[in-house]
C-alpha positions in Angstrom: 24.9 6.9 -9.7 27.8 4.6 -8.8 26.8 1.3 -7.2 29.3 1.7 -4.3 28.7 1.7 -0.6 31.2 2.4 2.2 31.7 -0.7 4.5 30.3 0.1 7.9 33.0 -0.4 10.6 34.0 -4.1 10.4 30.9 -5.0 8.4 29.1 -6.5 11.3 25.8 -5.6 13.0 25.9 -2.1 14.4 26.1 -1.8 18.2 23.2 -0.3 20.2 23.0 3.4 19.6 24.5 3.3 16.0 23.1 2.5 12.6 24.1 1.8 9.1 23.5 4.8 6.8 21.9 4.5 3.3 25.3 5.0 1.6 26.9 2.3 3.8 26.7 -1.5 4.0 27.5 -4.5 6.0 29.5 -7.4 4.6 27.8 -8.8 1.5 26.6 -12.0 3.2 24.9 -10.0 5.9 23.5 -7.5 3.4 22.0 -10.3 1.4 20.5 -11.7 4.6 18.8 -8.3 5.4 17.7 -8.0 1.8 15.9 -11.4 2.2 14.1 -10.0 5.2 12.9 -7.1 3.1 11.5 -9.6 0.6 9.6 -11.4 3.3 8.3 -8.2 4.8 6.9 -6.9 1.6 5.8 -10.3 0.3 2.4 -10.8 1.7 0.7 -7.5 0.6 2.7 -7.4 -2.7 1.1 -10.6 -4.0 -2.2 -10.5 -2.1 -3.3 -7.2 -3.6 -2.7 -8.3 -7.3 -4.9 -11.3 -6.6 -7.8 -9.3 -5.3 -7.4 -6.9 -8.3 -7.4 -9.8 -10.7 -3.8 -9.2 -11.9 -1.0 -11.7 -12.2 0.9 -12.0 -8.8 4.1 -13.3 -10.4 4.3 -10.3 -12.7 3.5 -8.0 -9.8 6.3 -9.3 -7.7 8.8 -9.2 -10.6 7.9 -5.6 -11.5 8.0 -4.5 -7.8 11.7 -5.4 -7.9 12.2 -3.4 -11.2 10.2 -0.4 -9.8 12.3 -0.5 -6.6 15.5 -0.2 -8.6 14.0 2.7 -10.6 13.0 4.4 -7.4 16.5 4.0 -5.9 18.1 5.4 -9.0 15.8 8.5 -9.2 16.3 9.4 -5.5 20.0 8.9 -5.9 20.1 6.3 -3.1 19.2 8.8 -0.5 15.8 7.3 0.5 15.9 3.5 1.3 12.6 2.0 0.2 10.9 -0.9 -1.3 8.1 -0.4 -3.8 5.4 -3.1 -3.3 1.9 -3.3 -4.6 -0.3 -0.4 -3.6 -3.6 -1.2 -1.8 -5.0 2.3 -2.7 -6.1 1.1 -6.2 -8.1 -1.9 -5.1 -11.4 0.0 -4.7 -11.0 1.8 -8.1 -10.1 -1.5 -9.8 -13.1 -3.3 -8.2 -15.3 -0.4 -9.7 -13.7 -0.9 -13.1 -14.4 -4.6 -13.1 -18.0 -4.0 -11.8 -18.6 -1.8 -14.8 -17.4 -4.5 -17.3 -13.7 -3.5 -17.6 -11.1 -6.2 -18.1 -7.4 -6.4 -17.0 -6.3 -4.2 -20.0 -8.7 -1.5 -18.8 -7.4 -1.8 -15.3 -3.7 -1.5 -16.1 -4.4 1.2 -18.6 -6.1 3.3 -15.9 -3.4 2.6 -13.4 -0.8 3.7 -15.9 -2.6 7.0 -16.3 -2.7 7.4 -12.6 1.0 6.7 -12.4 1.7 9.3 -15.0 -0.3 11.9 -13.0 1.6 11.0 -9.9 4.9 11.4 -11.7 3.8 14.9 -12.9 2.8 15.8 -9.3 6.2 14.7 -8.2 7.8 17.1 -10.6 5.6 19.9 -9.5 6.5 19.3 -5.9 10.2 19.0 -6.6 10.2 22.6 -8.1 7.4 24.1 -5.9 8.5 22.7 -2.6 7.2 20.0 -0.2 4.8 22.5 1.5 2.5 22.5 -1.5 1.3 19.0 -0.6 -0.1 20.2 2.7 -1.7 23.3 1.3 -3.6 21.3 -1.4 -4.2 18.1 0.6 -4.5 19.0 4.2 -4.9 16.1 6.7 -8.7 16.5 6.9 -9.1 15.9 3.2 -6.4 13.2 3.0 -8.1 11.3 5.8 -11.4 11.4 4.1 -10.1 10.1 0.8 -8.2 7.2 2.4 -11.3 6.3 4.4 -13.7 6.2 1.5 -11.2 4.2 -0.6 -11.0 1.5 2.2 -14.6 1.3 3.2 -15.8 1.3 -0.4 -14.4 -2.2 -0.6 -16.7 -3.7 2.0 -19.1 -5.1 -0.5 -16.2 -6.9 -2.3 -15.5 -8.8 0.8 -19.1 -9.5 1.7 -20.2 -10.4 -1.9 -17.2 -12.2 -3.4 -14.6 -13.6 -1.0 -16.3 -14.3 2.4 -19.2 -16.4 0.9 -16.8 -18.8 -0.8 -16.1 -20.4 2.6 -17.3 -18.5 5.6 -15.6 -20.8 8.2 -12.2 -20.7 6.6 -12.6 -16.9 6.3 -13.5 -16.6 9.9 -10.6 -18.8 11.1 -8.1 -16.9 8.9 -9.3 -13.6 10.1 -9.1 -14.7 13.8 -5.5 -16.1 13.2 -4.3 -12.8 11.6 -5.7 -10.8 14.6 -4.1 -13.1 17.1 -0.8 -13.0 15.2 -0.8 -9.2 15.1 -1.4 -9.0 18.9 0.7 -11.8 20.3 3.7 -11.9 18.0 6.5 -9.3 18.2 8.7 -7.3 15.8 9.4 -8.9 12.4 6.9 -11.8 12.9 4.1 -9.3 13.6 4.9 -7.4 10.4 4.3 -10.5 8.3 1.0 -11.5 10.1 -0.9 -11.3 6.8 1.6 -13.7 5.1 1.3 -16.1 8.1 -2.5 -15.9 7.9 -2.4 -16.8 4.2 -0.3 -19.8 4.9 -2.6 -20.8 7.8 -5.7 -20.4 5.7 -4.2 -22.4 2.9 -3.4 -25.2 5.3 -6.9 -25.1 6.9 -8.5 -25.2 3.4 -6.5 -28.3 2.5 -7.4 -30.1 5.8 -11.1 -29.2 5.3 -11.0 -30.7 1.8 -9.5 -33.9 3.2 -11.9 -34.1 6.2 -15.2 -32.8 4.8 -14.8 -33.1 1.0 -16.3 -30.5 -1.4 -18.1 -27.3 -0.4 -21.2 -26.0 -2.0 -20.7 -22.2 -2.5 -19.8 -19.6 -5.1 -16.3 -19.4 -6.6 -14.4 -16.5 -8.1 -15.4 -17.7 -11.6 -18.9 -18.9 -11.0 -20.7 -15.5 -11.5 -22.4 -15.9 -8.1 -23.8 -19.4 -8.8 -23.3 -21.9 -6.0 -21.5 -25.1 -7.2 -19.7 -28.1 -5.6 -15.9 -27.6 -5.5 -12.9 -28.2 -3.5 -11.4 -25.3 -1.6 -7.9 -25.9 -2.9 -7.0 -26.7 -6.6 -3.3 -27.4 -7.4 -3.8 -28.6 -10.9 -2.4 -25.3 -12.3 0.6 -25.7 -10.1 1.5 -29.1 -11.5 1.2 -27.8 -15.0 3.3 -24.7 -14.5 6.9 -24.5 -15.5 9.7 -23.8 -12.9 11.3 -21.1 -15.0 9.5 -18.8 -17.4 8.3 -15.2 -18.0 5.0 -14.2 -16.5 2.2 -13.3 -19.0 2.0 -9.7 -20.0 -1.1 -7.5 -20.5 -1.2 -4.6 -22.8 -2.9 -1.5 -21.4 -6.1 -0.1 -22.8 -7.0 3.5 -22.0 -10.4 4.7 -21.0 -11.1 8.2 -19.6 -14.1 6.9 -17.7 -12.2 4.1 -16.0 -9.2 6.3 -15.4 -11.4 8.6 -13.2 -12.2 5.6 -10.9 -8.5 5.1 -9.9 -7.3 8.7 -10.0 -8.3 9.3 -6.3 -5.6 6.7 -5.4 -3.1 9.3 -6.4 -4.0 11.3 -3.3 -3.3 8.3 -1.1 0.0 7.7 -2.9 1.1 11.2 -2.3 0.3 10.8 1.4 2.1 7.5 1.6 5.2 8.8 0.0 5.2 12.0 2.2 4.8 9.8 5.3 7.6 7.5 4.2 10.0 10.3 3.5 9.2 11.9 6.8 9.7 8.6 8.7 13.1 7.8 7.1 14.2 11.4 7.6 13.4 11.1 11.3 15.1 7.8 11.7 18.3 8.8 9.9 18.3 12.4 11.2 18.6 13.8 7.7 16.6 16.5 6.0 14.8 14.7 3.2 12.1 17.2 2.4 14.0 18.3 -0.7 13.7 14.7 -1.9 10.0 14.4 -1.5 9.3 15.4 -5.1 11.8 12.9 -6.4 10.2 10.2 -4.3 6.8 10.9 -5.6 8.1 11.1 -9.2 10.0 7.8 -8.7 6.8 6.1 -7.4 4.9 7.4 -10.4 7.5 6.2 -12.8 7.6 2.9 -11.1 3.8 2.5 -11.5 3.9 3.5 -15.1 6.6 1.0 -15.9 4.9 -1.8 -14.0 1.5 -1.2 -15.4 2.7 -0.8 -19.0 3.2 -4.6 -19.1 0.3 -5.6 -17.0 1.8 -5.3 -13.5 0.3 -3.8 -10.4 0.6 -0.2 -9.1 3.4 0.5 -6.6 4.0 2.4 -3.5 6.6 2.8 -0.8 6.2 0.1 1.8 5.9 0.7 5.6 6.6 -2.9 6.2 10.2 -2.4 5.1 10.6 0.6 7.4 9.8 -1.8 10.2 12.7 -4.0 9.0 15.1 -1.1 9.1 13.9 -0.2 12.6 14.5 -3.7 13.8 17.9 -4.1 12.1 19.2 -0.5 12.3 20.4 -1.0 8.8 19.3 1.7 6.3 21.6 0.6 3.5 20.2 0.9 0.0 22.4 -2.1 -0.9 20.0 -4.4 1.0 17.1 -3.0 -1.2 18.9 -3.7 -4.4 19.3 -7.3 -3.1 15.6 -7.5 -2.3 14.7 -6.2 -5.7 16.9 -8.8 -7.5 15.3 -11.6 -5.4 11.8 -10.4 -6.2 12.7 -10.4 -10.0 13.9 -13.9 -9.7 10.8 -15.0 -7.8 8.7 -13.5 -10.6 10.4 -15.7 -13.1 9.0 -18.9 -11.5 5.6 -19.6 -13.0 5.1 -22.5 -10.5 5.3 -20.1 -7.7 2.9 -17.8 -9.4 0.4 -20.7 -9.9 0.5 -21.6 -6.2 -0.2 -18.0 -5.3 -3.0 -17.7 -7.8 -4.6 -20.8 -6.4 -5.3 -19.2 -3.0 -8.7 -20.2 -1.8 -11.4 -17.6 -1.9 -12.3 -18.2 1.8 -8.6 -17.4 2.8 -8.8 -14.1 0.8 -12.1 -13.3 2.6 -10.4 -13.6 6.1 -7.5 -11.5 4.9 -9.3 -8.8 3.0 -11.9 -8.1 5.7 -8.9 -6.9 7.8 -6.9 -5.2 5.1 -9.8 -3.2 3.6 -10.9 -2.1 7.1 -7.4 -1.1 7.9 -7.2 1.1 4.9 -10.3 2.9 5.9 -9.2 3.3 9.5 -5.9 4.8 8.5 -8.0 7.7 7.3 -9.4 8.1 10.8 -5.9 7.9 12.3 -4.8 10.8 10.1 -7.7 12.8 11.6 -6.8 11.8 15.1 -3.1 12.5 14.9 -3.7 15.9 13.3 -6.5 16.8 15.7 -9.0 17.5 12.9 -11.9 19.4 14.4 -15.3 18.1 13.2 -17.1 20.7 15.2 -16.0 23.0 12.4 -18.4 22.9 9.4 -15.5 23.4 7.0 -14.3 19.9 7.9 -17.7 18.3 8.8 -20.0 19.1 5.9 -18.1 18.5 2.6 -16.1 15.5 4.0 -19.3 13.9 5.3 -20.9 14.2 1.9 -17.8 12.9 0.1 -17.4 9.8 2.4 -21.0 8.7 2.0 -20.9 9.2 -1.7 -17.7 7.2 -1.9 -18.8 4.4 0.3 -22.4 4.1 -0.9 -21.6 4.2 -4.6 -23.7 7.3 -5.3 -23.7 8.2 -9.0 -23.9 11.4 -11.0 -25.0 10.5 -14.5 -24.1 13.0 -17.3 -24.9 10.8 -20.3 -25.3 7.2 -21.4 -21.5 6.9 -21.7 -20.2 9.1 -18.9 -20.9 9.2 -15.2 -19.1 9.8 -12.0 -19.7 7.6 -9.0 -18.4 6.0 -5.8 -14.7 6.7 -5.1 -14.2 9.2 -7.9 -17.2 11.3 -7.2 -16.7 11.1 -3.4 -13.1 12.3 -3.8 -14.1 15.2 -5.9 -16.7 16.3 -3.4 -14.3 15.9 -0.5 -11.4 17.8 -2.1 -13.2 20.5 -4.0 -15.9 20.9 -1.4 -13.4 21.4 1.4 -11.5 24.1 -0.4 -14.7 25.9 -1.5 -16.1 25.7 2.1 -12.8 27.2 3.4 -13.2 30.1 1.0 -16.9 30.7 1.8 -16.7 30.2 5.6 -16.7 33.2 8.0 -13.3 34.2 9.4 -13.8 32.6 12.9 -14.2 29.2 11.2 -11.0 29.7 9.1 -9.1 30.9 12.2 -10.2 27.7 14.1 -9.1 25.7 11.1 -5.5 27.0 11.1 -5.0 25.8 14.6 -5.2 22.1 13.5 -1.9 20.2 13.7 0.0 20.2 10.5 -2.3 22.7 8.7 0.6 24.7 7.4 4.0 23.7 6.3 5.9 20.4 6.0 4.6 17.3 4.3 2.4 16.3 7.2 1.3 12.9 8.4 0.1 10.5 5.8 -1.0 6.9 5.1 1.4 4.7 7.1 3.0 7.6 9.1 1.3 9.4 11.8 3.3 11.4 14.3 5.5 8.9 16.2 4.0 5.7 14.7 4.6 4.0 11.4 1.8 1.7 10.5 2.4 -1.1 8.0 -0.2 -2.6 5.7 0.0 -5.7 7.8 -0.9 -3.9 11.0 2.4 -3.8 12.7 4.1 -0.6 13.6 7.2 0.8 15.3 7.8 3.6 17.7 9.9 6.4 16.3 12.9 7.6 18.3 12.9 10.4 20.7 14.8 13.1 18.7 17.0 13.8 21.6 18.3 10.2 21.6 19.1 10.0 17.9 22.8 9.9 17.0 24.5 11.1 13.9 22.9 8.5 11.7 19.8 7.8 13.6 18.7 5.1 16.0 15.2 3.6 15.4 12.7 3.0 18.1 11.5 -0.3 19.5 9.4 -2.5 17.2 6.0 -3.3 18.7 2.5 -4.2 17.8 -0.6 -2.1 17.6 -2.3 -1.8 20.8 
């Protein structure tokens, strides 16, 4: 692919009713400015999720830039996208660590999941986008996303929130207010604003009230006296340096715990491609397989050195909607900036020092949002739970996933939680569909999106694109979209 873009008009911001296509660009100063907006938009979630997974945030940010470049090359620049850290793996990673796994086990398992995702992408590329919906209908996808999110509730309740309940409460309240009161770009970075706010509150509380007696992330549940903020690591860190790498270690048992995230990633990519296709008024269904393949390759490359799993980011779709600039040149700029940020150990030390109470306030929202995205998939596709095909197997899978129910085969192998819940939901739904009487199968076919297309997915439901930070935008009325595509009006969730 040649790194060349046509200059859009005079290189200035497009007028109302027009937009900059993926193969076009504004002047380089403006392109760099928009690229910087993409960095800020992806920033909060991209380094928060590595922290809660126990991975290095500097390496995650740097590898997100590399993964984005890989993605753009594989899709031949036709799908503008930034690959940030995926939230879908958090539940599986928590389960790995709960079973004694370390970071090597975590990134090894993620690498296997990335390879599986890449293989699925190849299959979809040759078999067609419709295969996604036939294998993973909205009813099943929603159930898997829901159990992944809600399975994380004990992590918040047992690890982050108890470290400082008042800071957690204030941070949570601040994020909620920001997501409701702020507009457009600022609403999309409400998580980042909440993290800064929580950091500041923790520092003020240290000065005003002194040490707190509570657990810490490294105290194994024992309550000790400690300051909420600790900047000693920041002072010792260099300004320029390469982040520490972690070699992957492969375990079949641990890999099973994160493989359900592949379903969520397929859904996220399908939703992203559909949203960009609608915004640019271009048929991108033939590119879905490439997009999923590219995400899988990005995850493999990132995790091979100890980085975090990747996924296409809805936050950056929001930036495109606000700026009406879909140029992939801006994404290359964002990727380069992310790589440079990853090469600053002092920045990484500051991120790693985020107080536990702040993470408690942020994750209680983020984890809940992941779960509720599953419910939104059901709602937008009018999934009928009066139909036993949907109700019975999915109910069982969700409770197994959230409750951590285990199926023990031997002393060394068992299935539990997210892995077992996903298997029950996916396999159980298809078995139920085969065994059900004809009238139930007929009713099932009437559900929105049951056949054809890629269907709504995580982050993309009908006319709304939901970001990991809670902001969304309203997609355009197809009748009002011009040749390139005009985005709708950014707004907050209501």
